[in-house]
C-alpha positions in Angstrom: -33.8 19.1 -10.5 -31.3 21.9 -10.0 -29.4 21.3 -13.3 -32.4 21.5 -15.7 -33.8 24.5 -13.9 -30.5 26.4 -14.2 -30.2 25.5 -17.8 -33.8 26.6 -18.5 -32.8 30.0 -17.4 -29.7 29.9 -19.6 -31.6 28.6 -22.6 -34.6 30.8 -22.0 -32.5 33.9 -22.6 -31.1 32.5 -25.8 -34.4 31.2 -26.9 -36.0 34.6 -26.7 -34.1 35.6 -29.9 -35.7 32.6 -31.6 -39.2 33.6 -30.3 -39.3 30.7 -27.9 -39.1 32.6 -24.6 -42.9 32.7 -24.5 -42.9 29.0 -24.0 -40.2 28.1 -21.3 -41.8 24.7 -20.9 -40.8 23.8 -24.4 -37.2 25.0 -23.7 -37.1 22.9 -20.6 -38.1 19.8 -22.6 -34.9 20.1 -24.6 -32.9 20.3 -21.4 -34.7 17.4 -19.8 -34.3 15.2 -22.8 -30.5 15.9 -22.8 -30.2 15.4 -19.1 -31.8 12.0 -19.5 -29.1 11.1 -22.0 -26.4 12.4 -19.6 -27.7 10.5 -16.7 -28.0 7.2 -18.6 -24.5 7.6 -19.9 -23.2 8.2 -16.3 -24.9 5.0 -15.2 -23.3 3.2 -18.1 -19.9 4.5 -17.2 -20.4 3.5 -13.6 -21.3 0.0 -14.6 -18.2 -0.1 -16.8 -16.0 1.2 -14.0 -17.3 -1.3 -11.5 -16.8 -4.2 -14.0 -20.4 -5.3 -14.2 -20.9 -8.3 -16.5 -24.0 -6.6 -17.9 -22.0 -3.6 -19.2 -21.8 -4.7 -22.9 -25.5 -5.4 -22.9 -26.2 -2.0 -21.4 -23.9 -0.2 -23.8 -25.6 -1.8 -26.8 -29.0 -0.8 -25.4 -27.9 2.7 -24.7 -26.4 3.1 -28.3 -29.6 1.7 -29.8 -31.8 4.0 -27.6 -29.8 7.1 -28.7 -30.1 6.2 -32.3 -33.8 5.3 -32.1 -34.7 8.7 -30.6 -32.0 10.7 -32.3 -30.7 12.0 -29.0 -27.2 13.0 -30.1 -28.2 16.1 -32.1 -30.1 17.4 -29.1 -27.1 16.9 -26.9 -24.9 18.7 -29.5 -27.1 21.8 -29.3 -27.1 21.9 -25.5 -23.3 21.3 -25.5 -22.8 24.3 -27.9 -24.8 26.5 -25.6 -22.8 25.2 -22.6 -19.6 26.2 -24.4 -21.1 29.6 -25.1 -21.8 30.2 -21.4 -18.3 29.1 -20.4 -17.6 28.8 -16.7 -21.0 30.2 -15.8 -22.8 27.2 -17.2 -24.2 24.7 -14.7 -22.3 21.4 -14.3 -23.6 18.0 -15.3 -22.2 16.5 -12.1 -25.1 17.9 -10.1 -27.3 15.2 -11.5 -24.8 12.6 -12.6 -22.7 12.1 -9.5 -25.4 10.9 -7.1 -26.5 8.4 -9.7 -23.0 7.3 -10.4 -22.3 6.8 -6.7 -25.5 4.8 -6.2 -24.4 2.3 -8.9 -20.8 2.2 -7.6 -22.1 1.6 -4.1 -24.3 -1.4 -5.0 -23.4 -4.7 -3.5 -24.7 -6.5 -6.6 -24.0 -4.2 -9.5 -24.7 -6.8 -12.2 -28.4 -6.9 -11.4 -28.6 -3.1 -11.3 -26.9 -2.7 -14.6 -28.9 -5.4 -16.3 -32.0 -3.6 -15.0 -30.8 -0.3 -16.4 -30.4 -1.9 -19.8 -34.0 -3.0 -19.7 -35.2 0.4 -18.5 -33.9 1.9 -21.8 -36.7 0.1 -23.5 -39.4 1.5 -21.3 -41.9 4.3 -21.8 -40.2 6.5 -19.3 -37.2 6.6 -21.7 -39.2 7.4 -24.8 -37.7 10.8 -25.6 -40.0 11.5 -28.5 -43.1 10.9 -26.4 -41.9 12.4 -23.1 -40.4 15.6 -24.7 -42.3 16.1 -28.0 -41.1 19.8 -28.4 -37.4 19.2 -27.7 -36.4 18.7 -31.3 -38.3 21.8 -32.5 -36.6 23.9 -29.9 -33.1 22.5 -30.9 -33.8 23.2 -34.5 -35.0 26.7 -33.8 -31.8 27.5 -31.9 -29.7 26.3 -34.8 -31.8 28.1 -37.4 -31.6 31.4 -35.4 -27.8 30.9 -35.3 -27.8 31.1 -31.5 -25.7 27.9 -31.6 -23.2 26.7 -34.3 -22.8 23.0 -34.8 -19.5 21.7 -36.2 -19.7 19.9 -39.5 -19.8 16.1 -39.4 -17.6 13.7 -41.4 -18.9 12.7 -44.9 -19.5 9.0 -45.6 -17.1 7.3 -48.0 -19.1 6.2 -51.0 -18.9 2.5 -51.9 -16.8 -0.1 -50.2 -13.4 1.0 -48.8 -10.2 -0.8 -49.9 -6.9 -1.0 -48.1 -5.7 -1.7 -44.6 -7.2 -0.7 -41.3 -5.2 0.4 -38.2 -6.1 -0.5 -34.6 -5.1 1.6 -31.5 -2.8 -1.2 -30.3 -0.7 -0.9 -33.5 0.3 2.7 -32.8 3.7 1.9 -31.2 4.6 -0.3 -34.2 3.4 2.5 -36.6 5.7 4.9 -34.8 8.6 2.5 -35.0 7.9 1.9 -38.7 8.1 5.7 -39.4 11.2 6.1 -37.4 10.0 9.5 -36.1 7.2 11.3 -34.4 5.4 14.5 -35.4 3.0 16.9 -33.6 0.3 19.1 -35.0 1.3 19.1 -38.6 -1.0 20.3 -41.4 -3.3 17.9 -43.3 -1.2 18.6 -46.4 1.9 17.5 -44.6 0.1 14.5 -43.1 -1.0 13.5 -46.7 2.6 13.5 -47.7 3.8 11.6 -44.6 1.4 8.7 -44.6 -1.5 9.4 -47.0 -5.0 8.5 -46.1 -5.2 6.0 -43.2 -8.1 3.8 -42.1 -8.6 3.3 -38.4 -11.1 1.2 -36.4 -12.2 1.5 -32.7 -15.0 2.3 -30.3 -15.8 6.0 -29.9 -15.2 7.2 -26.3 -15.5 10.7 -25.0 -12.7 12.1 -22.9 -11.5 15.2 -21.2 -12.9 17.1 -18.2 -15.8 18.5 -20.3 -16.5 15.3 -22.2 -16.6 17.1 -25.5 -13.5 15.5 -27.1 -13.4 12.0 -28.6 -11.1 9.1 -29.4 -11.1 5.6 -30.7 -10.2 2.9 -28.2 -9.7 -0.9 -28.4 -10.8 -3.3 -25.7 -12.0 -6.8 -25.2 -13.6 -8.0 -21.9 -11.5 -6.7 -19.0 -8.5 -6.0 -21.3 -7.9 -2.6 -22.9 -5.3 -1.0 -25.1 -3.6 1.9 -23.4 -3.2 3.8 -26.7 -5.8 5.9 -28.4 -6.7 7.5 -31.8 -7.8 11.0 -31.1 -10.4 12.6 -33.4 -10.3 16.1 -34.7 -14.0 16.4 -35.1 -17.2 16.2 -33.0 -18.0 12.5 -32.8 -21.1 12.8 -30.5 -23.4 10.7 -32.8 -21.1 7.7 -32.6 -20.2 7.6 -28.9 -20.3 4.0 -27.7 -20.2 2.6 -31.2 -17.4 0.9 -33.1 -16.7 2.7 -36.4 -14.1 2.8 -39.2 -12.7 6.2 -40.3 -10.5 7.3 -43.1 -8.4 10.4 -42.3 -5.0 12.0 -42.1 -2.5 11.5 -39.2 -1.7 15.0 -38.1 0.1 13.9 -34.9 2.0 10.7 -34.2 3.7 9.5 -31.1 4.5 6.1 -29.5 1.2 6.3 -27.5 -1.4 8.0 -29.7 -2.3 9.6 -33.1 -4.6 12.3 -34.1 -6.9 11.7 -37.1 -8.0 14.8 -38.9 -10.0 15.4 -42.1 -11.9 12.2 -41.3 -14.6 10.5 -43.3 -16.9 7.7 -42.1 -16.5 4.4 -43.8 -19.9 2.8 -44.3 -18.7 -0.5 -45.8 -15.5 -1.7 -44.3 -15.8 -5.3 -45.5 -13.0 -4.8 -48.1 -10.4 -3.7 -45.5 -7.7 -6.0 -44.3 -5.6 -5.7 -41.0 -2.6 -3.5 -41.0 0.5 -5.8 -41.1 1.9 -4.3 -37.9 2.4 -5.9 -34.5 -0.2 -5.2 -31.9 0.8 -4.4 -28.3 -1.1 -6.9 -26.1 -4.2 -5.6 -24.4 -3.6 -4.8 -20.7 -5.9 -5.7 -17.8 -8.0 -2.7 -16.9 -7.6 -1.0 -13.6 -10.3 -1.8 -11.2 -11.9 0.7 -8.8 -10.4 0.8 -5.4 -13.7 -0.1 -3.7 -13.8 -3.4 -5.6 -10.8 -4.6 -3.6 -11.7 -3.0 -0.3 -13.2 -4.6 2.8 -15.0 -2.9 5.7 -12.6 -1.5 8.3 -10.7 -4.3 10.3 -12.0 -7.0 7.9 -9.2 -6.9 5.3 -5.5 -7.9 5.7 -5.0 -9.1 9.3 -2.1 -7.8 11.3 -0.7 -11.4 11.7 -0.5 -11.7 7.9 1.3 -8.3 7.4 5.1 -8.5 7.5 5.9 -4.9 6.8 4.8 -1.7 5.0 7.7 -0.3 2.9 8.2 2.9 1.0 10.6 4.5 -1.5 10.4 8.1 -2.9 12.3 10.2 -5.4 12.0 13.4 -7.3 10.2 13.6 -10.7 11.2 16.5 -12.9 9.7 15.4 -16.2 7.0 18.1 -16.3 7.7 20.3 -13.4 8.7 19.3 -9.9 7.0 16.7 -7.7 8.0 13.9 -5.2 6.8 10.5 -6.2 6.4 7.7 -3.7 5.8 4.0 -4.0 4.3 2.2 -1.0 4.0 -1.6 -0.8 2.5 -4.2 1.6 4.7 -7.2 2.3 2.8 -10.2 3.4 4.2 -13.0 5.5 3.4 -15.6 2.8 6.1 -14.0 0.6 3.8 -11.9 -1.6 3.8 -8.2 -2.1 1.0 -5.8 -3.0 1.7 -2.6 -5.0 -1.6 -0.6 -4.7 -1.9 1.0 -1.3 -4.3 3.9 -1.3 -6.3 2.1 1.5 -5.1 1.0 5.0 -3.9 -2.7 5.1 -6.9 -3.6 7.3 -9.2 -2.8 4.4 -7.4 -4.7 1.6 -9.6 -7.6 0.4 -6.8 -10.0 -0.5 -8.9 -12.6 -2.2 -10.7 -10.1 -4.5 -7.5 -8.3 -5.3 -5.6 -11.4 -6.3 -8.5 -12.3 -8.7 -9.2 -8.8 -10.2 -5.8 -7.2 -10.3 -3.0 -9.9 -10.2 -0.7 -7.5 -11.9 -0.4 -5.6 -8.7 0.9 -8.6 -6.8 4.4 -10.2 -6.8 6.9 -11.9 -4.6 9.4 -10.5 -2.1 12.3 -11.7 -0.1 14.8 -10.2 2.3 18.2 -9.1 0.9 20.4 -8.2 3.7 19.0 -4.9 5.1 16.8 -4.4 2.0 14.5 -6.4 -0.2 14.3 -8.0 -3.6 11.0 -8.3 -5.5 9.6 -10.0 -8.5 6.6 -8.6 -10.4 3.6 -10.4 -12.0 1.9 -9.9 -15.3 -1.8 -9.4 -16.0 -2.4 -13.1 -15.7 -0.5 -13.5 -12.4 2.6 -15.1 -14.0 6.2 -14.0 -13.0 7.1 -10.9 -15.0 10.9 -10.8 -15.2 13.5 -11.8 -12.6 14.1 -10.7 -9.0 15.0 -7.0 -8.7 16.7 -5.2 -5.8 14.4 -2.4 -4.5 15.2 0.8 -2.5 12.2 0.5 -0.3 12.6 0.5 3.5 10.2 -0.5 6.3 8.2 2.1 8.3 6.6 1.7 11.7 2.9 2.0 12.6 1.4 4.8 14.7 1.1 4.0 18.4 -2.6 3.9 19.4 -4.1 7.4 19.8 -1.0 9.3 18.7 -1.4 13.0 18.8 0.5 15.5 16.5 0.9 19.2 16.8 1.6 21.4 13.7 0.9 21.9 10.1 2.2 19.4 7.5 2.3 20.3 3.8 3.6 19.3 0.3 4.1 21.4 -2.8 4.2 20.5 -6.5 4.7 22.4 -9.7 3.6 21.2 -13.2 4.4 22.9 -16.5 7.3 25.3 -17.1 8.1 28.9 -16.1 8.4 29.8 -19.8 5.1 28.3 -21.2 3.1 28.5 -17.9 2.1 26.1 -15.3 0.4 25.4 -12.0 1.9 25.3 -8.5 -0.1 23.7 -5.7 0.2 23.0 -2.0 -1.9 20.7 0.1 -1.7 20.7 3.9 -3.2 19.3 7.0 -2.9 20.8 10.5 -3.2 18.7 13.6 -3.7 19.8 17.2 -3.0 17.9 20.4 -6.7 18.3 21.2 -7.5 15.9 18.4 -8.7 18.4 15.8 -7.5 18.7 12.2 -8.0 21.1 9.3 -7.1 20.3 5.7 -6.3 23.0 3.1 -5.4 23.2 -0.6 -4.2 26.1 -2.6 -3.1 26.5 -6.3 -1.9 29.2 -8.6 -1.9 28.9 -12.3 -0.4 31.4 -14.7 0.8 31.9 -18.2 4.5 31.8 -18.6 7.2 34.4 -19.4 6.9 33.7 -23.1 3.4 35.2 -23.4 4.4 38.2 -21.3 7.5 38.8 -23.4 6.0 38.4 -26.8 2.6 40.2 -26.4 2.5 41.6 -22.9 -0.2 39.0 -21.9 -0.4 37.5 -18.5 -3.3 35.2 -17.4 -3.6 33.7 -13.9 -6.0 32.0 -11.6 -5.9 30.9 -8.0 -8.0 28.9 -5.6 -7.8 28.2 -1.8 -9.8 25.8 0.3 -9.5 25.3 4.1 -11.6 24.9 7.2 -13.1 28.3 6.9 -14.4 27.9 3.3 -13.1 28.1 -0.3 -12.4 30.9 -2.7 -11.1 31.3 -6.3 -9.9 34.2 -8.4 -9.0 34.6 -12.0 -8.1 37.1 -14.6 -5.2 38.8 -16.4 -4.1 41.4 -18.8 -3.9 41.1 -22.6 -1.6 43.4 -24.7 -2.7 45.0 -27.9 -1.7 47.9 -30.2 -3.8 50.3 -28.0 -2.2 49.2 -24.8 -3.3 46.5 -22.3 -6.8 45.4 -21.1 -7.5 43.5 -17.9 -10.3 41.7 -16.1 -10.5 39.8 -12.8 -13.2 37.8 -11.0 -13.5 36.1 -7.6 -16.0 34.0 -5.7 -16.4 32.3 -2.3 -18.3 29.2 -1.5 -19.1 26.7 1.4 -18.2 27.0 5.1 -15.3 24.6 5.3 -17.1 21.9 7.3 -15.9 19.3 4.7 -12.3 20.1 5.5 -12.2 20.1 9.3 -13.1 17.8 12.2 -11.5 15.3 14.6 -8.8 12.8 13.9 -7.4 9.6 15.3 -4.1 7.9 14.5 -3.5 4.2 15.2 -1.6 1.5 13.4 -1.4 2.4 9.7 -4.7 4.3 9.8 -5.6 8.0 9.9 -9.4 8.3 10.6 -10.9 11.7 9.9 -14.4 12.5 11.2 -15.4 15.7 9.3 -17.7 18.3 10.8 -20.1 17.7 7.9 -20.7 14.1 9.1 -18.5 12.3 6.7 -15.8 9.9 7.8 -12.6 9.0 5.9 -10.0 6.3 6.6 -6.6 6.9 5.0 -3.3 5.0 4.9 -0.9 6.8 7.2 2.4 6.3 9.0 5.5 8.3 10.1 7.8 8.2 7.1 10.9 8.7 9.4 11.3 8.2 13.1 10.9 11.8 14.1 7.3 12.4 13.2 8.4 15.4 11.0 7.2 13.7 7.8 3.8 11.9 7.7 2.2 9.8 5.0 -1.4 10.7 4.4 -3.5 8.9 1.8 -1.3 8.9 -1.2 1.8 11.0 -0.3 3.9 12.3 2.4 3.6 15.8 4.0 6.5 17.6 5.9 6.2 19.6 9.0 6.2 23.3 8.3 9.0 25.4 9.9 
């Protein structure tokens, strides 16, 4: 595989200092052992995302497999080397994404996921037998100080006493304290709340998967709040644990637990006497409520497609839009990334009732009533600002470039501005493009003469990215820049067709995409594409 080979080269250089370069096959065993863990976790996550009934069985099997073969320490070593390599390190997605998409694309995922749970017991997954030198290589890298592993929490001796906090109690804890705090010291946290016990299942999060939090869930319900951990919790991923630590940040949605110790015997703990926010129904993948083209919501059952948009300035500048499908039976659907003719109404009503509600005409506008996670009315009727849009006449042709820009962050602390565009020609061709620019803010430039920036651009000709900056010091400023170009742009250009509420894109690389689309106004100067509107460039 491309990923293990690339890491063999990375590790081979480091292993030379530990006198392992003479045996690249042994180094590759460490890589292969860890890649096996990464792939099995990706399959588990896909089973979880698709809502397979066998997910709990598979998670239990995966956790037991990792513990039986002591896989977590091996992964920690490779993760440390990955951080050392930085952006030049190969990405796990090379091997995980094909596997993930295979699971997500299965018509009967329950059987696949149950089979994967059984596979974890087989000889092919016996890490110790398949990769007998992996552990020795990992130990040598640590002993040679080519990698540094973070310290792990100590285990609380004896049985713990006191109360234990759950993630769903965080809002009540915040209300009890009457204030929030962010990034305080452990000493200040000890004064504020003292030692706190917390319970939850360890889950990795973040783009690199090297940060961890405790979550609370039951079946298809999940708490939207999390307990973030200030240590490397790799050995406990997937397991429910109890920790004792200090709350160094507190908000209405999360806490950070630092200086944590693992509670081995939690039988003496009692629940925190705080109200729990009810578990919410988990979001389901879009594909679970999609039908093949023209086999979803029929035209005769669709009363209107309506939209409302407004500016959002909470963390920058962007235009937020809410599109809804109004059905002739008086119900309304609030999740509309797909065209109406691909909405599987029956599956959606069963799996995501919270996205449905009722609607009725109110003069020239509409009133709507939401539903809760169990499909019951949630509140009264509410006047909405949505208005109806028209469908595209069959084989509509556009001519021009349509774009939309957003900015997140602040000019003082730094942020990212981005623009996405699509250019249509009357000959039926299209080209999509995306550009972004990120930079540190004026504060860094003012205080220490430091400016860091990066940019990327993708269009029908290819993609490119640049990065670098200048850093001030007592001896002046130092700077470094880098750039690279990849692909030929075939995945962003091709032929298009507009009809009804559908934009069909046939890319030059052979892929096809069907997106929700319509003219936002009557002049074709603003078009909705996928999940937002784009305006005609001047």
